C-alpha positions, 0 to 999 in steps of 0.5 A: 811569057819569056824572061830574058834578064841578066843580073845587071838588068835586075839590078837596075829595076826599082823595088816595085818593078822587081815585085811585079817581075817576081809576081809575073815569074810566079804566075808563069811557073803556076801556068806551067805546072797547070799545063804539065798536070793537064798533059799528064792527065791526058796521057793517062787517059790515052794510056787507059784507052789504048790498054782497054782496046787491047793489042792491035790485030 
């Protein structure tokens, strides 16, 4: 999700719209953290496999 809002955009939103936007932003942050954790786990597994194989001939 891409958020392109200015302070003026936010000032014109209703309280319920602000609550929904806040929830959307929170979900987007959580998804990003999940993707980062998954990528870090993948990198670790790749590093372990490379180390296990040893130096290239």
